[in-house]
N, C-alpha and C positions, 0 to 999 in steps of 0.2 A: 403561362409565362405573360408577364403583364406587357401590356405597352406603355413604352418608355418616350415621351415627349420632352422635347426638347425647350427647357424655361430658362433662358442665358440668366448667367450671373450679371450681377451690377456691373463688375470690370468688361464683360461682353458688350453690354448695352449702349445705346447713343442715348445717353443722358445728359444735362445741365448741371452743374452745380454753382451753386450760390454761397458761399461761404465766408461768414465775416466774426471772426475770434471764435465765441461760441456758438454761435446758430448755423445750421446746416440746411440749405434749401437744394435736393434735387427733384429736377422734372425728369421722367423716362416720354422720351418720343417714339417708343416703339412697342410701348406694352399695347393690349387691347382694350379699349377704352370701353368697347361696345357702349350699354347705356348710360353708364355712370355720368354723373354731373359733378364737376368740381365746380365749387361753392368758393366762396373769399375768404385766403386764410388770410393770419394776419398773427404775427411772431414778436417779439420785444422781451430784451431784457436788460437788467441794470443791477450794476454791483452795488450793494450795501455800503457798510460805512469802513470794511477791510479794504484793501489794495488791491486784491484780486476775485473778480467775479467766479466763483466756482460751478454756477450753475450752466446747464447747455440744454438746447433744446434742437430738435430735427422737424422737417414736413419733407414729407416724399410721394411728389406727385405721378400719379401714374405705377403705385405700389404692386407688382403681383399679375400673374397672370389674368386675371379679369381686371385690369385698370385702375385697381381702387386709389386708394391714399392709406398713407400710413405716416403717422407723425406722434411725439412724446415729449415730455420735459425729464431734465435729469437735476437732481442737486444736490451736487458733489460736499463731500465734508472730511473734515481730517486735513491733514498737509501736503497729502497730494490728492485732495477731491477732486480740483480741475483736471487732473491727467486721467483720473477712472472715469468721469463722465464725457469728457472728449475722446477717451475711446470707444467708448460705447454708443455715441452718436455716429461716430464713423463705423462701427462693426455690427452691432445688430439688426441695422434692415440687412446686410449680408447674411448675415446669420439665418434669418428668418425665410430667404427666400432660398436659401440654400436646405431649408428643411420643405419648405415646397416644392420644389425639384424634385428633389429624393421621393417625396411622398405620390408624385405624378408618374413617377418612373414605374411605380408599381401597382398602377390600376390598371382593371382590365379594361379592354376598348369599349366594351357596352355600359360602363362606369365614366365615361368619358363628355358623357350630353351635359351633365351637369358638375363640373369639378371643384364647386368653393363650398363647403359645409365647414357651418363654422364650429364644428368638434375639432375637425381637423385641426383648423387654426388654432383651437386652444391648445391640441399636442404640441402643435409645431413651436406656440411660444414659450409652453415651457420647455422644450427640448434644448431651443435656442437661449432662454434665459441659462438653463444650466451654464451648455459652453460658452455663453460669454461668461459667466464668473469665473470658469476651468481658466480661460485665455488671459484674464486679468490678473488672476494670481500667479499664472507664470511669466508676465513681465518683468524683464529684468533694467528696462529703465527707472524704474521707481519702486516703491516700497507702497504695497496697499492694506499689509496686517493692518494699520489702524486707521485706515481710509477707505472711502467707497462712495457711494452714491445712492437715492433713489430712482428710482424708475416708474415713470408712469405714461403707459403706451395706448395707442389705439390701432387698429388695423378696419379701414371703412371698407367694404365693399357694397357698393348699391347702398341698399337699406340696412344692410347688417352693420351692426357693430360689435368686433370682438376687445376688450377693454383687459391689456395687462398690468398689473400694479405690484409693485413693491416698494414701501417704506410710504410718508406720511405727504409726499405729492398728491393731487387730487384732481378728477375729472368730474365737470359736473357739464350737464346737459339742461340748456334752456329750452322751455316748451310753453306754448300758448292753451292753455285748455280754460273753457268757459268765458274766454275772453280775456283772461287772466296770464300773467308770467308765471311760470312756476321754475325754480330751480332744483334738478331731479341727481341727487349724487350719484355715480355711479361707481365710486370707487370707498373702501375704508381704508380711512387712516391706521397704518400698521404701527398704532403705540405699544410698548412692552406690557402696560397693565391692561389690553385688553384680555379678556378669561383665557380665549384659546391661544393667545400668543403667549401669556404669560404662564400657562400651563406646558405648553412645550418645551419653556426657555428653564423652566425649574426642572421637568423630567432631566433634560442635558446638564445640570450641573449650574446653570446660572443664574444669578441673581436681579430681581426687578425691585429697585429702591430707587427714591429720588436724590439728586445731588444734594449736598449741604447747603449747597448756595441757592438751590432750586429746589422749593420744596415741594411745588406742583408738578414739576416736569418730573415724570419716571424714566429711568435709563435701565439697560442690561449691562449688569458687569458680569465679568468670569467669577467664578470660584473662589480666586486666592488671592487677587491683589485689585487694588483700583485704580490702576494708571490709566486705564482706559475703559469710557461708558459708551453707553448708545442711545440715542433717545428715542430708536426707532426699535421696531422686530425683523423688518427686515429689508434687503440692502445689497446690493453687488459690494462686493469686496470686503472690507472690517473683519480678515480673515484670522483675528485676532479673538473672535467672539464667536465666530462660526461652529466651533464646539462647544458654545454653551446656548445657544438654539438660534442666532441669527440666520436665515435662511436667505437665498437667492430665488425661490421658487414663489413665482409672480400668482397672485388671486387674478383668477380669468373672471370674466361675465361677458354674457352674451344679450344684446337685445334688438330687436325689429326697428327700425325708426319708420315715424308717422310725419303726415303733413302737419300734424301739433310740433313736432319738433324742429326749431330753428336754428339752434348755435350749439358748439361745444365750446369749452373752456378746459384746458390744462392750465397747470400752474402749480409752483412749487409752493412749499411753505410759507415763505417769504408773502404771499397773499392771502392764506387760509389763518393765519396766527391774526391777523387783525380785521380783515373781512370776511362777510357770513357769506354763505352759497348765493342766498338772496341779492346781498348789497353787488357781488360780482354780477350777477346775471343783469339786473337792473341796468349797470353801466355798460354791459356790451349792449343791451337793447337800448338803450338810448344815445348811443353815438350816431351821429348821420353819417359818416367816412367810416367803413368798416373797415378799410386797411388800416386804421391807428385803432382800433377795438384795443387789441394787446396792449397796447401804450398806454391809454386809457387806463384799466386795470392797473398796471404797475403802476401810474403817476397818484392815482388815490389809495394803492396800498401802501407806499412812501409817505402818503401825506397822512394816514393814519397810524402808520410808526411815529412819526416825530409828534406826534396829538396824545398817542395813547403811551407812549414809552418815551420820556423826551430824554429818559439818561440811560438808554440801554443803545447797543449799539444795530445798526439797521440791518437785517437779512436782505442776501441778496433776492429779486426778484424777477420770475422768467413768466411769462404767461403764452399760451398759443390759442389763437381764438380760430373756430372753423364755423361759419355759415352755410346752412344745410339747404337752404331754400332757394338760392341766385345763385346763377353761374356768375363766375368771375374770374379773375386771373390771381396770380400771388404777386405783390410790391413789394418787395424786398426791400428800396431804397427808402421808403416811407418806415420802414418797423423794425429796420436792424441795427439795435443800437446797445452798446457796455459801459457809456459814459454813467461814471460816479454821481448822484443826486447830487444836486446843488440845495442849498438850504432850503430856496422857496418849491425844490421836486422838478425843476426844470431839464 
């Protein structure tokens, strides 16, 4: 019989919460931080030309038994997309920790020397995402049949990164190699026209075709009606399309960080629709004050929207940055903002 270790739930831990509208910061003062180093983190969110910001983001410092970090960005869509993304930032960390606690309760004592194993976090992520999607469906306060959210999250434990991704938000790693800054994309944008995604959708009876007004944007449609479509192949929620191939099973990747790796950027597609990975990495690396790195990316993306698409509605834009090679603290006062963009981007 396995030895059951007590890993407290979030409700039982001594934590500090900083929550402003759609951004959530959690600091666990009880976790075993061991040799883990906490770098400078920066979060910033800006509503687009809509009245309501449907993006959400979270940063959990001291996550899990090894005192790691968990962070992510979530791009809500549909009438209740803001409610879905808000529910996810509040529930997903707890679900992940519950998966870890259950796993630790099934260890043999001899296996407890090193309890962190990336493959186990992979399974935890998939299980937690499935449960999260079920909880969204069971909500009685709002309807998520035509609403949902993307999710790109990272669990960082010492030098290990486990990335879990749904949809077209994106994670990018900034790396200095041979004296040059390189942007390494850690996730795949789950667009419906990707061959594997399109194959699954069509096998489920769905259709992958563009909207008449957006010939370059492929969407998922149900087999028999056109009242709802989705420009991504994976998402939380959107239950009207779950029978037609849209799934909430994240794509999981694992890498080991090296001394060349400098920072991580997670952002909603309001950034990636107008800026390249390299442009974003350059902005983050060039800021003098790392605490405002996320804000610098948001402002650059907002300016690019107005320049490149002057007649289009500006998307909500949300960014999380984590610097990997320098100790520091999260400074929420500088970085939490949900104010609409003015004409000059300030």
